[in-house]
C-alpha positions as CSV (number, residue, x, y, z in Angstrom):
1,M,278.1,13.8,111.3
2,P,281.4,14.2,112.4
3,I,285.3,13.6,110.2
4,K,287.2,11.9,112.0
5,L,291.0,11.6,110.6
6,N,293.1,9.3,112.2
7,G,297.7,9.8,113.0
8,A,299.4,8.3,111.4
9,T,300.8,5.5,114.5
10,S,298.8,6.5,116.6
11,G,295.5,9.0,117.6
12,S,292.7,11.3,116.0
13,V,291.2,14.7,115.6
14,E,287.5,14.8,114.9
15,L,286.2,17.6,113.2
16,D,282.3,18.5,113.1
17,V,279.4,20.6,112.1
18,P,279.3,24.5,112.6
19,D,276.3,25.6,115.4
20,V,275.7,28.8,112.9
21,V,277.2,28.8,109.5
22,G,278.8,31.3,108.7
23,A,280.1,32.8,105.0
24,D,284.0,31.4,106.5
25,V,282.0,28.7,106.6
26,Q,283.5,26.2,103.2
27,N,282.3,22.6,101.7
28,V,284.7,20.0,101.7
29,L,283.7,16.6,99.9
30,L,285.5,13.5,100.3
31,P,285.6,10.8,98.1
32,S,284.1,7.1,99.0
33,T,286.5,4.5,101.0
34,A,287.9,3.3,97.6
35,G,289.0,7.4,96.5
36,T,291.9,9.5,97.1
37,L,292.0,12.8,99.0
38,D,294.2,14.4,96.8
39,R,296.5,17.4,97.7
40,L,297.0,20.5,95.6
41,E,300.2,20.5,96.5
42,R,301.0,16.9,94.6
43,A,303.4,16.7,92.1
44,G,302.2,16.7,88.2
45,N,298.6,19.1,89.8
46,I,297.8,21.5,88.2
47,L,297.4,25.0,89.5
48,Q,297.0,27.2,87.8
49,V,296.6,28.4,84.3
50,V,296.7,32.1,82.2
51,Q,295.7,32.1,78.4
52,T,297.1,34.5,75.6
53,V,294.7,35.1,72.7
54,K,296.2,37.2,69.5
55,T,293.1,38.1,67.5
56,D,294.7,41.0,65.9
57,G,297.4,41.7,62.7
58,Y,301.6,42.4,63.1
59,S,304.2,42.9,61.4
60,R,307.4,44.2,61.4
61,Q,310.5,44.5,58.9
62,G,314.0,43.4,59.8
63,T,317.4,41.9,60.7
64,L,317.1,38.5,61.6
65,S,319.9,39.2,63.6
66,D,317.0,41.7,65.1
67,F,314.6,39.7,66.5
68,A,311.6,41.5,68.0
69,D,309.0,41.8,70.7
70,I,305.4,40.7,69.0
71,T,302.7,42.6,70.2
72,G,300.2,40.7,72.5
73,L,301.5,37.6,72.2
74,T,303.3,38.0,76.4
75,V,301.4,36.3,79.8
76,N,302.3,36.7,83.5
77,I,302.5,34.4,85.5
78,T,302.6,34.0,89.8
79,P,303.7,30.7,90.6
80,T,302.9,29.6,94.2
81,S,306.0,27.5,94.7
82,S,309.3,28.3,94.0
83,T,310.0,24.6,92.3
84,S,306.4,25.0,90.0
85,K,307.0,24.3,86.7
86,I,305.3,26.1,83.9
87,Y,304.2,24.0,81.1
88,L,303.8,26.9,78.3
89,T,302.1,25.5,74.3
90,G,300.1,27.3,72.5
91,G,300.2,28.1,67.9
92,I,301.5,31.2,66.4
93,T,300.1,31.9,63.1
94,C,303.4,33.9,61.4
95,S,304.5,34.6,57.0
96,S,306.8,36.9,55.6
97,G,306.9,39.1,53.0
98,N,308.0,38.2,49.5
99,G,308.2,33.7,50.9
100,Q,310.8,34.1,52.8
101,R,311.9,32.0,56.1
102,F,311.1,33.2,59.3
103,F,311.8,32.4,62.9
104,L,310.2,32.3,66.3
105,R,311.4,32.2,69.9
106,M,310.8,33.0,73.2
107,T,312.0,34.8,75.6
108,R,311.7,34.7,80.0
109,D,312.1,38.5,81.6
110,G,313.6,39.9,78.4
111,S,315.2,37.6,78.2
112,V,316.0,34.4,75.4
113,V,315.1,31.2,77.6
114,D,317.7,29.9,75.7
115,A,316.9,25.6,77.0
116,Y,313.2,26.6,74.1
117,R,315.9,26.9,70.8
118,A,318.3,25.4,69.1
119,P,322.2,25.3,69.9
120,T,325.1,27.5,68.4
121,Q,326.2,25.3,65.5
122,G,328.0,27.5,62.7
123,S,326.0,30.6,60.9
124,R,322.6,28.6,61.5
125,I,319.7,31.0,63.0
126,R,318.6,29.6,67.1
127,S,315.4,29.6,67.3
128,F,312.6,26.8,68.7
129,A,310.9,27.2,65.3
130,A,311.3,27.9,61.8
131,E,309.2,27.6,58.4
132,F,308.9,28.8,54.9
133,G,306.2,32.3,54.2
134,G,305.4,30.6,51.8
135,A,304.6,30.2,47.3
136,S,301.8,32.6,47.5
137,G,301.5,35.8,48.9
138,N,297.9,35.0,51.1
139,S,300.0,31.9,52.8
140,L,300.2,31.7,56.6
141,R,301.8,28.9,59.0
142,Q,301.0,28.5,62.5
143,L,304.2,27.1,64.1
144,C,303.1,26.0,68.3
145,V,305.4,26.6,71.5
146,N,305.3,23.2,73.5
147,F,307.8,23.4,76.3
148,L,308.5,23.3,79.8
149,D,310.3,25.8,82.4
150,S,311.2,25.9,85.9
151,P,312.1,29.8,86.2
152,A,312.7,28.6,90.3
153,T,310.4,32.1,91.8
154,T,307.4,33.3,93.0
155,S,307.7,36.1,91.8
156,Q,305.8,37.3,88.0
157,V,306.9,35.8,85.0
158,T,306.5,37.0,81.6
159,Y,307.4,34.9,78.6
160,Q,307.1,36.7,75.2
161,I,306.8,35.3,71.9
162,Q,309.6,37.6,69.3
163,G,309.6,36.7,66.0
164,A,311.4,38.3,62.4
165,A,312.3,36.9,59.2
166,E,315.4,36.7,56.6
167,Q,316.6,38.9,54.1
168,A,315.3,41.9,55.2
169,Q,311.6,40.9,54.5
170,I,309.0,41.7,57.1
171,F,307.1,39.5,59.4
172,Y,303.8,38.4,60.2
173,C,301.3,37.3,62.8
174,N,298.4,36.6,61.7
175,I,298.3,38.0,58.1
176,S,299.5,36.9,55.5
177,D,301.8,39.0,52.3
178,A,299.3,40.7,50.8
179,N,296.7,39.9,53.5
180,A,294.0,40.3,49.9
181,D,290.7,40.9,50.8
182,S,289.2,38.2,49.2
183,T,287.1,34.8,50.3
184,S,289.8,32.8,49.4
185,V,292.1,34.3,51.8
186,A,292.5,33.9,55.9
187,R,293.4,35.8,59.0
188,G,294.5,33.2,61.9
189,V,294.4,33.8,65.5
190,S,297.7,32.7,67.9
191,T,297.5,31.9,71.6
192,L,300.2,31.9,74.2
193,T,299.3,30.0,78.1
194,A,301.1,29.1,80.3
195,I,300.0,26.7,83.3
196,E,301.6,26.0,86.8
197,V,302.7,22.3,87.5
198,A,303.1,21.1,90.5
199,A,307.1,19.4,90.9
C-alpha cells in the first residue's frame, strides 16, 4: 500500500513499496492518526549520548592554584549541529588528605568553562563544587555535574574534570586518603556523560 504525502497547500507525492527489497531499503514506522511524525532535529530531542565511567583510583598532590586533570574523567563528543546544546551530567567521587577541602572545575578543549564556576569574589576559589575530605581518613564524597553548554561547533569537543585540594594536600578520586583494606571501607566510581540536545 503506497504512502501519500500531502503538500502544505497543494499537491502530493506517493511512496510505493519497491519491487525488490534490498539492503538499502529501510522500514519506516508511521504513527497512528492521533500521533505526530517527529523530526530528529526538533528542539529538545536527544541526538547522541557519550559516557565515560572511571573505576580506578587517582591521587595527586598540589595546591589550589594548581588544578589538574583527573585522569580518565574526559568525554569527547562531536555535535551534529553548531546550534546544539551539550548537557553534561555525572557524579565525581572524591576525597582529600588530612580532611582538607577539595574543589572541582571543568574544562572544554583545555580551557576552563567560566560559565560553570563561581564568579570572582575576593580570594575565594572559583569552582563548580567543593567539599570537606571528612573527619575519617576513609571518607568519600560524591559531587554532581549538571551543566548545559553551548559549544557552537560541529568539531569534536573534549570535556575534562579537574580537581585540587587545599593546604598542599593530596586530591583523590574514587579512593579515600587512608584507603584501608577493610570490609567497612569503600572505593567509588565516577562518571561524566555528554548528551547532545537539538536546539
